[in-house]
C-alpha positions, 0 to 999 in steps of 0.5 A: 520495529516489525516482527513477523515469524514463519516456518518454511516447509520443505516445499518452501526452500531449496538450496537458491531461494526460500519463499514466503507468502503474507497473506491477504485476508482481514486478519493480516491486514489488521495485523500488517500496516503498510511501509518498509519491513526487514526480513531475515531469515533463522536457520536452526541446524543443531546447537545455535541458530543462524541467522542471515543479512536483513534485507526490506521487504515493501509492502505497499498500499493497495488503493480499492476505493475512492469517493467521490468518484468524480468529485465535485469542485466547491469553491475551486476545492474538492475533498476525497476520501481514499480506502485502501489496505493494508492500514495506515498507522497515525504516526505515518508519513502519507499523501495521495498523489493525483495529477501534478498534486500531492497532497498532505492526508488530514490526520487521523488518530487510529490504524485506518483503511479510510484516508481523506484529501483535502485539494485546495484549488483542485485542477479539472481532471478526467480519469487521472491515476490516483495514488497514495504515499505512505511513508516513501512507499507508492502504490501500484496504480495498475494490475496484472491481467494474467490472461494479457500476460502483462499489466495494465493502468487499473481503472479502479484507481483512476479518480476525477474532479469536475 
């Protein structure tokens, strides 16, 4: 069970919402892992604190690197290392989604942001979106372009197998 405690200031709340910002710095990446959390608000009014109902908070992995890229097939197989954040824990379910394949990660024994995948009988692929799935939560192979005001595929999250 994961727990986060944060205090909201008056500027972080109003009569309809409460805002919570999860930092995205190296310390936060070490404190958090990908997955589904339960968020609950506690309001202190007088003697007895009141708690809200729990709501799911999903922290999706983000692919920040694909090595090598392009990946050469050796005997028809390819190995890819995916760099992501936040980190992934060894007890979490983890797979790579590329082309029409879902590939399980090679075992690892400590929290990590570097994941290795062995793709048997790898098909040749050119600039295919690469996603990882951690405990059922997929990374998003797109990014928001504030200038255009819309989402587009992130070229940094595409992979090629030759």
